[in-house]
N, C-alpha and C positions, 0 to 999 in steps of 0.2 A: 551865726547864720547870716548870710547876705541875701537880700532880695535881688532878683534879676529879671529883666524884661526881655522877651524875645519876640521878634517879628517874624511871622511864619507866612509863607506864601506858596502857592502851587497853581500851575495851569495845565498840568499833564495829570489826568485822572485825579483831580484835586481832592475829591472826597475820600477816596481810598488812600492817597499819599499822606494827606494831613492826618487822618485817623491813625495810620501806622506811625507817623512821626510823633504824634502825641503819646502813644503807647510807649515808644522809646524814650521820650522825655520823662514819663512817669516812673521809669525804672531808675532814673538818675537823680531826680530832683523831689523835693517834697511836694505836697499837694499843689496841683496846678490850678491857678485862677485863669479861666479862659474867656476872652472876649467874644462877642458875636463875630460872626464871619461875614466879610464884605466882598462884594464883587468890584473889581477895578479893571479898567482897560489895561492891556499890556503897556509897558512903559519902554520906549527906546527901540521898539521893533513892532512889526505887525504880527499879531498872534492872538490866541484865545485869551479871554479875560481871566485874570488871576483871582483866586480865593485868597483872602488876606485876613489874619487875625493877629492878636498879641496874647502872649501867655506870661503870667507872673509866677515865679517859683522862688524857693529858698534853697540855698546850698552852702555847704562848707568847703566846696572845691575852690582852689585858687583860680583866679581869672584866666590864667594861661591854659589850665586844664580844661576849663569851661569851653574856651574857644576851639580847642582840639577835639573835644567830645561832640560839639555841635557839628563840626566839619565831618566827623565820622558818621553821624547820624544821617547827614545829607548823602554821603557816599553810599551808605547801606541801603538807601532808599532811591537810588538811581541817578544821583547827580554825578556827571562825569567829573574826574579829577582836574581836567583842564577845561572846565565849563567857560563858555564865552559870557561876557558880562550881560549883554541885552539878548537873552534868548529864552525860550521856554524852560520851565523848571518843574521837575517832578516834586521836589521839595527844597525850599530855600528857607534857611533859618539864620536870622541876624540877631547877634547880641545887641540889643538897643542900649541897655544899661545894666551895670554891675554895681549895685549900691550907689554911693556917691562918687565912684571912681571917675576921674578925668585924666585921660592919657591915651597912649597907643599901646597896643598888644598885638604882636605878630602881624603888623601892618594894618591893623584895624583901629580905627579911632573910637573911643568910648568916652562918653555916650556917642552913639551914632550921630554924625552931624546933620543927617537929613530927617531926623525925627519931626521937625516942625515944617518941613518942605513938602512932605507927601501926605495927602489926606488918607491914603490907605494904610499908612502907619499911625498917624496922630489920632484918627478917629477911634480905632480899636483901643489904642493906648489910653485915651481919655475915658473910654467906657469903663475900664477896670482900675485906672489910677488917676482919675480926674483931679483929685485933691493933692496928688504928689507933685513935688517940685522938680523941674528940669534942673539937673546938677550944675548947668552953666548959666542959664538965663535967670534962674530962681523963680520963674513964673510957673503956675500950675498948668498941668496938661489941659484942663478944662478951659482955662483962659487962652492958652495957645490955639486951642481948637476953635474957640469963638472968633479969635482974630482971623484964623485961616478961613473959616466958614464964611465970614463977611467979605473976604478978599476976592473969592472966586466961587463959581458954581461947582460944588462937590459932585462928582460923577458916581459916587459910591452907591451901591444898593445892597441891601442885606441878601446874603446868599440863600438860595432855596434850601 
């Protein structure tokens, strides 16, 4: 079994879409460990705040199949197949890490190169995996969060 971490976000009917997305994930992966949900301003466009969280699961699926399954879940929950990068999302699921894998799969860099660049990714990740090591930097997610939190004012709020 391989541990994987997923970043999940939504700003279109987020409570409904995140709940439905988590139910879909539960049918594919072992028990989900779910972080608190944080509100963050939209990034790269003007829009409603995003609800963001991170999920940990275990799987026997190969990484290529995980990537394909995650895209299908997004499509099943209203994401257009030709979605614009900076736009509202009913459900966005990013594969942040797949065990200690480092490389590219289907055009996606794993681990996600922006894990330590966005508070809405790093904060919930450190909530459920604070003692885990980033596969590239070797630093814990709690330490990466402390550094980030000292560098700027986080605008995250716990979602209602």
